[in-house]
DOPA-867724 format. One record per residue: residue in three letters; x, y, z of N, C-alpha, C in turn. Coordinates in nm, 4 decimals, decimal comma. Example, Ala and Ser with C-alpha at 12.3 -4.5 7.8 and 13.67 -1.06 7.14 Angstrom:
% DOPA-867724
[ALA [1,3190 -0,5690 0,7800] [1,2300 -0,4500 0,7800] [1,3200 -0,3300 0,7800]]
[SER [1,2850 -0,2250 0,7080] [1,3670 -0,1060 0,7140] [1,2900 0,0030 0,7870]]
This chain:
% DOPA-867724
[MET [1,6758 -0,8778 0,1603] [1,6014 -0,9824 0,2259] [1,6907 -1,1058 0,2321]]
[GLN [1,6961 -1,1684 0,3470] [1,7805 -1,2863 0,3577] [1,6981 -1,4128 0,3457]]
[LEU [1,7563 -1,5144 0,2859] [1,6918 -1,6442 0,2770] [1,7450 -1,7294 0,3910]]
[SER [1,6574 -1,7945 0,4597] [1,6966 -1,8799 0,5702] [1,6114 -2,0056 0,5659]]
[PRO [1,6441 -2,1060 0,6485] [1,5600 -2,2255 0,6515] [1,4158 -2,1943 0,6907]]
[LYS [1,3955 -2,0822 0,7563] [1,2606 -2,0437 0,7971] [1,1835 -1,9763 0,6844]]
[GLY [1,2504 -1,9464 0,5759] [1,1835 -1,8822 0,4628] [1,2477 -1,7501 0,4287]]
[PRO [1,1963 -1,6844 0,3289] [1,2562 -1,5584 0,2824] [1,2058 -1,4380 0,3611]]
[PHE [1,2267 -1,4425 0,4949] [1,1782 -1,3332 0,5778] [1,2953 -1,2467 0,6235]]
[PRO [1,2736 -1,1177 0,6363] [1,3827 -1,0272 0,6723] [1,4062 -1,0224 0,8223]]
[PHE [1,3857 -1,1335 0,8929] [1,4021 -1,1336 1,0371] [1,4301 -1,2757 1,0848]]
[LYS [1,4728 -1,2869 1,2095] [1,4975 -1,4168 1,2716] [1,4184 -1,4206 1,4023]]
[GLY [1,3971 -1,5371 1,4577] [1,3303 -1,5488 1,5860] [1,2204 -1,6508 1,5830]]
[LYS [1,1525 -1,6662 1,6977] [1,0518 -1,7705 1,7119] [0,9097 -1,7215 1,6904]]
[GLY [0,8839 -1,5956 1,6946] [0,7485 -1,5456 1,6723] [0,6640 -1,5440 1,7975]]
[GLU [0,7229 -1,5078 1,9109] [0,6479 -1,5003 2,0344] [0,5428 -1,3904 2,0258]]
[PRO [0,4365 -1,4006 2,1072] [0,3354 -1,2946 2,1070] [0,4003 -1,1592 2,1357]]
[GLY [0,3562 -1,0585 2,0653] [0,4121 -0,9243 2,0827] [0,5490 -0,9097 2,0188]]
[ASP [0,5853 -1,0053 1,9386] [0,7151 -1,0072 1,8723] [0,7338 -0,8805 1,7898]]
[TRP [0,8570 -0,8287 1,7887] [0,8874 -0,7072 1,7125] [0,8645 -0,7266 1,5638]]
[ARG [0,8726 -0,8527 1,5176] [0,8564 -0,8777 1,3750] [0,7168 -0,8407 1,3281]]
[LEU [0,6150 -0,8724 1,4069] [0,4788 -0,8350 1,3674] [0,4640 -0,6840 1,3632]]
[LYS [0,5276 -0,6146 1,4572] [0,5240 -0,4683 1,4544] [0,5923 -0,4163 1,3284]]
[THR [0,7043 -0,4792 1,2928] [0,7753 -0,4397 1,1712] [0,6886 -0,4642 1,0482]]
[LEU [0,6228 -0,5801 1,0454] [0,5364 -0,6112 0,9315] [0,4148 -0,5182 0,9267]]
[ARG [0,3594 -0,4861 1,0421] [0,2476 -0,3896 1,0437] [0,2931 -0,2544 0,9904]]
[HIS [0,4146 -0,2149 1,0312] [0,4693 -0,0884 0,9810] [0,4888 -0,0954 0,8298]]
[GLN [0,5427 -0,2073 0,7813] [0,5600 -0,2252 0,6364] [0,4248 -0,2250 0,5658]]
[PHE [0,3240 -0,2874 0,6279] [0,1883 -0,2856 0,5735] [0,1382 -0,1414 0,5629]]
[ASP [0,1571 -0,0644 0,6687] [0,1126 0,0755 0,6666] [0,1825 0,1544 0,5566]]
[GLN [0,3123 0,1312 0,5391] [0,3858 0,2005 0,4332] [0,3353 0,1591 0,2948]]
[SER [0,3085 0,0306 0,2762] [0,2562 -0,0174 0,1476] [0,1189 0,0422 0,1211]]
[ARG [0,0377 0,0486 0,2235] [-0,0972 0,1053 0,2101] [-0,0892 0,2533 0,1718]]
[GLU [0,0027 0,3266 0,2345] [0,0217 0,4680 0,2006] [0,0689 0,4826 0,0558]]
[ALA [0,1614 0,3966 0,0147] [0,2101 0,4011 -0,1239] [0,0967 0,3708 -0,2205]]
[LEU [0,0129 0,2750 -0,1855] [-0,1012 0,2398 -0,2701] [-0,1974 0,3580 -0,2824]]
[THR [-0,2214 0,4260 -0,1734] [-0,3079 0,5445 -0,1765] [-0,2478 0,6531 -0,2653]]
[GLU [-0,1171 0,6722 -0,2557] [-0,0499 0,7729 -0,3390] [-0,0551 0,7348 -0,4873]]
[ILE [-0,0392 0,6077 -0,5175] [-0,0476 0,5618 -0,6565] [-0,1880 0,5859 -0,7106]]
[GLU [-0,2898 0,5552 -0,6306] [-0,4278 0,5781 -0,6742] [-0,4538 0,7264 -0,6970]]
[ARG [-0,3979 0,8106 -0,6128] [-0,4126 0,9556 -0,6305] [-0,3439 0,9987 -0,7605]]
[THR [-0,2281 0,9430 -0,7886] [-0,1549 0,9736 -0,9115] [-0,2328 0,9265 -1,0338]]
[MET [-0,2984 0,8115 -1,0220] [-0,3801 0,7602 -1,1321] [-0,4942 0,8578 -1,1636]]
[LEU [-0,5623 0,9045 -1,0600] [-0,6705 1,0017 -1,0801] [-0,6176 1,1310 -1,1405]]
[ASN [-0,5012 1,1740 -1,0934] [-0,4403 1,2955 -1,1488] [-0,4054 1,2788 -1,2958]]
[LEU [-0,3609 1,1591 -1,3346] [-0,3282 1,1341 -1,4751] [-0,4534 1,1432 -1,5620]]
[VAL [-0,5647 1,0890 -1,5138] [-0,6908 1,0990 -1,5879] [-0,7302 1,2463 -1,6032]]
[ASP [-0,7218 1,3222 -1,4944] [-0,7542 1,4654 -1,5001] [-0,6610 1,5400 -1,5943]]
[GLN [-0,5329 1,5080 -1,5874] [-0,4345 1,5730 -1,6744] [-0,4644 1,5425 -1,8211]]
[PHE [-0,5027 1,4194 -1,8507] [-0,5366 1,3824 -1,9880] [-0,6561 1,4651 -2,0366]]
[GLU [-0,7580 1,4784 -1,9507] [-0,8769 1,5566 -1,9879] [-0,8430 1,7032 -2,0104]]
[GLN [-0,7492 1,7562 -1,9336] [-0,7090 1,8951 -1,9507] [-0,6218 1,9128 -2,0753]]
[THR [-0,5428 1,8116 -2,1062] [-0,4563 1,8188 -2,2241] [-0,5382 1,8180 -2,3519]]
[PHE [-0,6409 1,7319 -2,3550] [-0,7248 1,7196 -2,4737] [-0,8630 1,7767 -2,4439]]
[THR [-0,8700 1,9099 -2,4463] [-0,9980 1,9755 -2,4183] [-1,0989 1,9479 -2,5278]]
[SER [-1,0542 1,9390 -2,6532] [-1,1432 1,8905 -2,7588] [-1,1130 1,7415 -2,7716]]
[PRO [-1,2123 1,6584 -2,7456] [-1,1847 1,5149 -2,7308] [-1,1302 1,4492 -2,8567]]
[ILE [-1,0397 1,3549 -2,8330] [-0,9927 1,2680 -2,9405] [-1,0768 1,1401 -2,9313]]
[ALA [-1,0505 1,0422 -3,0134] [-1,1364 0,9236 -3,0245] [-1,1425 0,8380 -2,8985]]
[ALA [-1,0462 0,8541 -2,8067] [-1,0434 0,7713 -2,6866] [-1,0060 0,8562 -2,5656]]
[TYR [-1,0263 0,8005 -2,4492] [-0,9925 0,8712 -2,3258] [-0,9497 0,7711 -2,2204]]
[LEU [-0,8796 0,8223 -2,1188] [-0,8364 0,7399 -2,0062] [-0,9444 0,7379 -1,9000]]
[VAL [-0,9587 0,6224 -1,8349] [-1,0556 0,6088 -1,7273] [-0,9938 0,5220 -1,6187]]
[LEU [-1,0288 0,5503 -1,4945] [-0,9865 0,4664 -1,3833] [-1,0937 0,3605 -1,3631]]
[HIS [-1,0584 0,2362 -1,3900] [-1,1520 0,1234 -1,3828] [-1,1332 0,0530 -1,2495]]
[LYS [-1,2421 0,0330 -1,1760] [-1,2361 -0,0324 -1,0449] [-1,2999 -0,1700 -1,0537]]
[THR [-1,2253 -0,2707 -1,0101] [-1,2772 -0,4070 -1,0045] [-1,2481 -0,4609 -0,8652]]
[GLY [-1,3491 -0,4763 -0,7847] [-1,3267 -0,5214 -0,6477] [-1,2377 -0,4229 -0,5748]]
[SER [-1,1228 -0,4712 -0,5286] [-1,0305 -0,3826 -0,4580] [-0,9183 -0,3325 -0,5494]]
[SER [-0,9177 -0,3754 -0,6738] [-0,8138 -0,3326 -0,7678] [-0,8620 -0,2162 -0,8528]]
[LYS [-0,7655 -0,1392 -0,8980] [-0,7942 -0,0261 -0,9855] [-0,6944 -0,0279 -1,0992]]
[TYR [-0,7419 0,0037 -1,2180] [-0,6584 0,0037 -1,3373] [-0,6893 0,1269 -1,4207]]
[LEU [-0,5872 0,1833 -1,4814] [-0,6083 0,2857 -1,5828] [-0,6279 0,2138 -1,7144]]
[ARG [-0,7345 0,2491 -1,7844] [-0,7645 0,1841 -1,9122] [-0,8081 0,2887 -2,0140]]
[TRP [-0,7980 0,2486 -2,1392] [-0,8446 0,3318 -2,2496] [-0,9856 0,2896 -2,2870]]
[ARG [-1,0685 0,3886 -2,3180] [-1,2027 0,3649 -2,3709] [-1,2217 0,4499 -2,4950]]
[MET [-1,3009 0,3969 -2,5865] [-1,3393 0,4738 -2,7040] [-1,4664 0,5509 -2,6691]]
[TRP [-1,4795 0,6692 -2,7223] [-1,6030 0,7444 -2,7030] [-1,7173 0,6660 -2,7659]]
[GLY [-1,8275 0,6551 -2,6957] [-1,9459 0,5892 -2,7495] [-1,9543 0,4407 -2,7202]]
[SER [-1,8484 0,3794 -2,6700] [-1,8556 0,2374 -2,6336] [-1,8230 0,2255 -2,4846]]
[GLN [-1,9246 0,2357 -2,4020] [-1,9073 0,2452 -2,2576] [-1,8445 0,1216 -2,1928]]
[GLN [-1,8691 0,0023 -2,2442] [-1,8204 -0,1181 -2,1791] [-1,6937 -0,1747 -2,2401]]
[SER [-1,6392 -0,1097 -2,3386] [-1,5277 -0,1669 -2,4121] [-1,3964 -0,0949 -2,3799]]
[TYR [-1,3009 -0,1700 -2,3261] [-1,1674 -0,1178 -2,3012] [-1,0746 -0,1705 -2,4084]]
[PHE [-0,9663 -0,1007 -2,4325] [-0,8703 -0,1492 -2,5304] [-0,7301 -0,1110 -2,4877]]
[SER [-0,6341 -0,1764 -2,5474] [-0,4931 -0,1494 -2,5222] [-0,4344 -0,0796 -2,6448]]
[VAL [-0,3618 0,0246 -2,6224] [-0,2999 0,0974 -2,7330] [-0,1973 0,0092 -2,8033]]
[CYS [-0,1301 -0,0749 -2,7277] [-0,0181 -0,1535 -2,7834] [-0,0546 -0,2953 -2,8239]]
[GLN [-0,1681 -0,3470 -2,7797] [-0,1870 -0,4909 -2,7920] [-0,3057 -0,5363 -2,8750]]
[ASN [-0,3767 -0,4475 -2,9392] [-0,4863 -0,4971 -3,0230] [-0,5119 -0,4046 -3,1422]]
[GLU [-0,5969 -0,4512 -3,2292] [-0,6245 -0,3801 -3,3537] [-0,6904 -0,2441 -3,3280]]
[ARG [-0,7784 -0,2395 -3,2310] [-0,8452 -0,1130 -3,1988] [-0,7426 -0,0066 -3,1597]]
[GLY [-0,6429 -0,0452 -3,0801] [-0,5377 0,0478 -3,0402] [-0,4536 0,0937 -3,1577]]
[THR [-0,4233 0,0013 -3,2466] [-0,3456 0,0338 -3,3665] [-0,4204 0,1346 -3,4541]]
[HIS [-0,5489 0,1115 -3,4738] [-0,6305 0,2048 -3,5539] [-0,6410 0,3406 -3,4855]]
[PHE [-0,6565 0,3380 -3,3544] [-0,6642 0,4627 -3,2787] [-0,5366 0,5443 -3,2986]]
[LEU [-0,4212 0,4816 -3,2804] [-0,2943 0,5535 -3,2974] [-0,2763 0,6038 -3,4403]]
[ALA [-0,3147 0,5234 -3,5379] [-0,3004 0,5631 -3,6779] [-0,3880 0,6836 -3,7119]]
[SER [-0,4972 0,7016 -3,6390] [-0,5874 0,8137 -3,6671] [-0,5363 0,9471 -3,6119]]
[LEU [-0,4293 0,9438 -3,5336] [-0,3783 1,0648 -3,4684] [-0,2630 1,1253 -3,5468]]
[SER [-0,2496 1,2563 -3,5362] [-0,1331 1,3223 -3,5957] [-0,0092 1,2832 -3,5153]]
[ALA [0,1077 1,3008 -3,5736] [0,2325 1,2590 -3,5085] [0,2527 1,3229 -3,3703]]
[PRO [0,2312 1,4554 -3,3550] [0,2510 1,5145 -3,2219] [0,1495 1,4621 -3,1185]]
[VAL [0,0251 1,4457 -3,1600] [-0,0776 1,3941 -3,0689] [-0,0477 1,2485 -3,0348]]
[ARG [-0,0048 1,1725 -3,1333] [0,0303 1,0317 -3,1104] [0,1402 1,0214 -3,0045]]
[GLN [0,2400 1,1081 -3,0122] [0,3496 1,1047 -2,9143] [0,2982 1,1344 -2,7735]]
[VAL [0,2090 1,2300 -2,7618] [0,1514 1,2612 -2,6302] [0,0720 1,1426 -2,5779]]
[VAL [-0,0077 1,0796 -2,6628] [-0,0862 0,9629 -2,6218] [0,0065 0,8489 -2,5789]]
[LEU [0,1159 0,8283 -2,6513] [0,2108 0,7235 -2,6136] [0,2789 0,7535 -2,4806]]
[ASP [0,3014 0,8818 -2,4524] [0,3553 0,9190 -2,3212] [0,2554 0,8846 -2,2103]]
[TYR [0,1279 0,9120 -2,2350] [0,0242 0,8740 -2,1383] [0,0163 0,7215 -2,1238]]
[GLU [0,0322 0,6516 -2,2342] [0,0303 0,5045 -2,2292] [0,1451 0,4526 -2,1428]]
[GLN [0,2618 0,5123 -2,1567] [0,3768 0,4717 -2,0752] [0,3471 0,4913 -1,9270]]
[GLN [0,2915 0,6050 -1,8925] [0,2566 0,6317 -1,7532] [0,1474 0,5361 -1,7049]]
[ARG [0,0519 0,5076 -1,7913] [-0,0587 0,4175 -1,7576] [-0,0074 0,2781 -1,7217]]
[ILE [0,0783 0,2226 -1,8058] [0,1229 0,0854 -1,7785] [0,2142 0,0802 -1,6554]]
[ARG [0,2911 0,1838 -1,6318] [0,3758 0,1880 -1,5113] [0,2912 0,1986 -1,3846]]
[LEU [0,1925 0,2854 -1,3867] [0,1059 0,2998 -1,2688] [0,0255 0,1731 -1,2428]]
[ASN [-0,0220 0,1076 -1,3495] [-0,0945 -0,0189 -1,3313] [-0,0038 -0,1246 -1,2681]]
[LEU [0,1211 -0,1302 -1,3124] [0,2157 -0,2248 -1,2537] [0,2401 -0,1935 -1,1063]]
[LEU [0,2702 -0,0690 -1,0766] [0,2947 -0,0300 -0,9371] [0,1738 -0,0605 -0,8492]]
[HIS [0,0561 -0,0295 -0,8988] [-0,0649 -0,0557 -0,8208] [-0,0792 -0,2048 -0,7945]]
[GLY [-0,0570 -0,2860 -0,8953] [-0,0682 -0,4304 -0,8773] [0,0322 -0,4852 -0,7775]]
[VAL [0,1552 -0,4370 -0,7843] [0,2596 -0,4838 -0,6928] [0,2258 -0,4449 -0,5491]]
[TYR [0,1909 -0,3197 -0,5271] [0,1592 -0,2762 -0,3913] [0,0293 -0,3365 -0,3408]]
[GLN [-0,0657 -0,3581 -0,4284] [-0,1911 -0,4241 -0,3896] [-0,1625 -0,5659 -0,3400]]
[TYR [-0,0800 -0,6388 -0,4139] [-0,0445 -0,7756 -0,3755] [0,0336 -0,7760 -0,2440]]
[GLU [0,1303 -0,6852 -0,2320] [0,2101 -0,6783 -0,1095] [0,1223 -0,6463 0,0113]]
[THR [0,0332 -0,5512 -0,0040] [-0,0544 -0,5126 0,1064] [-0,1426 -0,6289 0,1500]]
[LYS [-0,2043 -0,6956 0,0537] [-0,2904 -0,8102 0,0877] [-0,2107 -0,9233 0,1507]]
[SER [-0,0921 -0,9498 0,0985] [-0,0092 -1,0576 0,1521] [0,0365 -1,0276 0,2943]]
[LEU [0,0800 -0,9048 0,3195] [0,1220 -0,8676 0,4542] [0,0050 -0,8742 0,5518]]
[GLN [-0,1090 -0,8263 0,5089] [-0,2265 -0,8301 0,5958] [-0,2641 -0,9746 0,6293]]
[ARG [-0,2613 -1,0602 0,5295] [-0,2936 -1,2013 0,5501] [-0,1913 -1,2671 0,6435]]
[PHE [-0,0617 -1,2369 0,6237] [0,0423 -1,2949 0,7079] [0,0278 -1,2513 0,8525]]
[VAL [0,0083 -1,1228 0,8760] [-0,0056 -1,0720 1,0128] [-0,1264 -1,1355 1,0808]]
[THR [-0,2376 -1,1463 1,0090] [-0,3579 -1,2091 1,0648] [-0,3327 -1,3564 1,0955]]
[ASP [-0,2725 -1,4285 1,0022] [-0,2431 -1,5701 1,0240] [-0,1468 -1,5898 1,1401]]
[GLN [-0,0450 -1,5049 1,1486] [0,0520 -1,5153 1,2574] [-0,0136 -1,4861 1,3917]]
[ARG [-0,1007 -1,3884 1,3965] [-0,1730 -1,3555 1,5198] [-0,2592 -1,4738 1,5627]]
[ASP [-0,3308 -1,5335 1,4667] [-0,4152 -1,6496 1,4974] [-0,3313 -1,7680 1,5436]]
[LEU [-0,2170 -1,7900 1,4795] [-0,1283 -1,8989 1,5180] [-0,0750 -1,8775 1,6592]]
[ASN [-0,0316 -1,7564 1,6894] [0,0173 -1,7267 1,8240] [-0,0916 -1,7494 1,9288]]
[LYS [-0,2136 -1,7153 1,8954] [-0,3262 -1,7373 1,9872] [-0,3453 -1,8866 2,0119]]
[LEU [-0,3405 -1,9678 1,9058] [-0,3525 -2,1122 1,9215] [-0,2385 -2,1704 2,0049]]
[ILE [-0,1181 -2,1206 1,9816] [-0,0025 -2,1685 2,0572] [-0,0193 -2,1382 2,2060]]
[ARG [-0,0663 -2,0189 2,2379] [-0,0905 -1,9818 2,3775] [-0,1972 -2,0704 2,4394]]
[GLN [-0,3031 -2,1000 2,3628] [-0,4126 -2,1841 2,4151] [-0,3653 -2,3267 2,4412]]
[THR [-0,2805 -2,3793 2,3560] [-0,2363 -2,5179 2,3730] [-0,1305 -2,5316 2,4805]]
[THR [-0,0574 -2,4243 2,5116] [0,0457 -2,4328 2,6155] [-0,0096 -2,3993 2,7535]]
[ASN [-0,1294 -2,3476 2,7619] [-0,1892 -2,3139 2,8934] [-0,2676 -2,4274 2,9495]]
């Protein structure tokens, strides 16, 4: 991406109606949206894989948590429906890990690694998708205003 006086955009030009840049951004938006869909599918697969790995339940399980348009993989304890916890960042997670045998703990930590990576990827692509959509809409509206004022 090049930095220019016009901002950190990967293109040059004035932004005329039908400009190739909007087509490029729409294409980038579509690619980001597809990546986001694939990440969400991977998140669901990870939850399913966890359930298949631990057919006899351990003290916690993975769940796909939806908030508005965002989705996160989170840990829940059995019996506490509204309570999420972090394996690495709080006392509940520490106690949970301590209650597991060494081989099971390693598997859970592998799932935790995948969980935090997928949450990061989802957040990045979610932000990119929303930002591109907002930019394309704003640019379209601006071009419309420019056409109205020059006619």
